[in-house]
N, C-alpha and C positions, 0 to 999 in steps of 0.2 A: 631286635629286628628278626622278623619271621619271613622265610621264603615259603611261599605257597605254590606248589605245583598245581596246575589247573587240569581238571577233567571236565570237559564240556561234552554233554551227552545229548545226542540226537538220535531218535528212533532206536534207543538201546545201545548205541555205539559211541565210542570215544572219538570225537572229531574236533577239528578246528575250522573256524569260519574266517572269511576275509571281510573286514569291516562290518561284522555282525549280520552278514547276508546268509540266511538259512539255506538258500539255493546255491551258495558258493562255499561248499564244505569239502573237507578231505578227511576220510576215515583213517585213523592211526591205529586203532585197536578195536576189534569187534566185541571185546570183553572188558568193559570198564573196571570190573573187579580185579582182573589180572593186572591192569594198569596201576590201580591203586596199590596192589600188593608190591609191585615193582618200586613204587615211590617209597613205600614202607621199608623195603629192603635197602634202598639207597640211604636211608637215615632221616627222611623227612618226618616231622611230627604232625604237620597239618596238611590237609588237602583242600583245595578250593574247587567245589563242584558247582556247575551251572546246568540246570535243566533247560536246554535250549528250546525244546518244544513248548514248554510252559511259558518261557520268557517271550517267545515270538508269537505263539498262537493262543496262549492262555489255557491250553489243554496239555496236561502232562501225560506222557507215554512211558515215563522212566521211573516211576515210583519204586518198583520192586528192585530195579538195578541199583538205585541210590541206597535203598534200605540194606541191600546185601553188602555194600561197601561199608556202611556205618556199623553193621553188626559182625562183619567178618574180617575187619582189620583193626589195628590199634590206633589208626590215624584219627586225629581230631578233625572233624568235618565242619567246614564253613560252606553253607549251601545257599544258593540263590537261584532265581528263575521263576517268575510268575507267581510269587507268594503274595496273596492278596487278602487272606481271611484269617481270623483268629483260629478257626478250626484247623487250617493247614499248619499254622504256627505251633499250636498245642501238639499236633501230631508229631511234627518233626522233632521238637524238643523231647517228647515222650519216648521216642525210640533211640535217642542218644546223640542227635546232632548238637554240636557245641555252640555254633553261631549261625544265625540266619541273616541273609542279605536281602534287604528290601529296596527295590529300585523305583519303578513307576509309582507305586502306591505312596512312597515317601514324598512324592511331588503332588499327586492327585488327592491324597487324603491325609494331610499333615496331622489332623487331630487324632485319627485312628493310630497312626504310627507313634505319636507321643504317648498315647495310652498304652500301647504295646511295650514301649520302652520302659514305662513305669512298672508294668507287670513283669518284664524280663530285663532288669537293669544289667547293662554291660554284656548283653547277649545279642544285640541287634547291630548289624552293620548297614550303613546307608550307602547304596550304590549310586554315586552321582557321576553319570556319564555325560561328558561335555564335548561340544564342538564350538571352538572359539568362545569359551566361557558360558555358553548357553546350554541348559540342561536338555538332554535327549531322553525320550521315554518310549515305551511300547516296542522294546527290542530295537531301539535306535531308529525306528521308522518315523518318529515325530520329533522335530526340533521345536522346543517351546521358546517363548520369549522371556523365560525365567533365568536370571543370572545366577550362577552357582554361588556367588558370594552373598547374594541376598538370601538364598535358600538356607545356607548353613547357619545363618543367624537364628532361624526358627528353632534349631535343635541345639544351639550352643549350650544351654543350661541343663540339658538332659543327659542321662548316663548312657550315651551312645558308645558302643565298643570301638567303632572306627568308621571312617569314611573311606569307601573304596572308590578311588578317583581314576576313571578311565578316559584317556584322550582317544576318542573314537576315530580320529583321523589316522591313528597309528596302529590300532588293535589288529593283530594278525598280519601285519605288514612287515614285521622285523625291521622297523625303522628306528628303534630305540625308545626308551622311556622319555616322557616329557618332564624331566626333573624340574625345570623352571616353573611350569604351570602348576604342578602339584605342590611344589615348595611354597608358591604364592598362596595357594589354598590352605596349606598347613599353618602358615603364619597368620591366617585370617580367622582361625578357629582354635578352640581348646581341645577339640575332638581329634584324636590321632588319625593320621592319613596313611592308607595303604596305596602304593603305586600300582597302576595296572595299564596295560596297553603298549605292547611293542618291545618289551625287554628282549634283547637280542644277543648279548655277549657277556663273557666273563668280566670284561672291563667295566661294564655297568654294575655288576655285582660288587666289584671292587669299589666303584664310586659310592655305593651305599654306605661304605665305611667312612667316607669323608665327613668331617665335622659338620658341614652345612646340611648334610643329608641324614644326620642322626635324628632329626626331627620326625622322620618317618617311622611308622610301626612295622612296615614290611613291604614286600613286593610280590606280585603274581608273576609266575613264569608259565608260559604256555607253549607257543609254537616253537620257540628256540630249543626247548627240551625235545620235542617230538622230531624236529629236523636235525637233531644232534649237533646243534651249534653251540650248545652248552653241555658240558659233562656234569651230571647232577652231583656226583660226589665232590668234584672240584668246586662246584658252586657253594656247597655247604661249608667246605673247608675254607674257601676264600672269605665267606661272610663271617665266619667265626675266628678268622685269624687276627 
């Protein structure tokens, strides 16, 4: 089980959004590299980075910031946000990113993503963001008519590293993880599932150790860390206890 502290980057700053709204953000650190180094000091091995500008607008303003984190910390980086071309994928892997998260393109261009997974087995994470089991794309601006359980079947026989499942009704709202929905998805596929969206308390991290939740590969922590609702060292100790 892996705890991934999240660094969401907008205009070069570490922020958190409410319900994925780029216009409803709060800055927590103007220097994402210093934030990453803090996570490293706490003892995290991984960091989950999202390029929000790229995810929402299709244009990245944060490439150098992300590169600095990759090259100036020992953290393993899981990176997502607007990645839609083989050129981008090759670049990020070439500078040391460990895993890439593909979201909208994994819905809109399934054949491309399957070929990418073949080229980079066990290095691609599929971000499946859902609202009432329907897939949301384009930075959550578009709710499709595609059911998440139908989509996962497309990838079930491929060497996908994980599915990052976000309940967008909860993300950034500190309402708690949707264990039930993510567990249902985990049981419907052989691909490991990472929980995302709303983790809010040390009790939920304790819940990750329950037998029924050992099916998960890990969980993303975001706003609860920044709002100091969860002590990072206690979180790691609790998960490993």
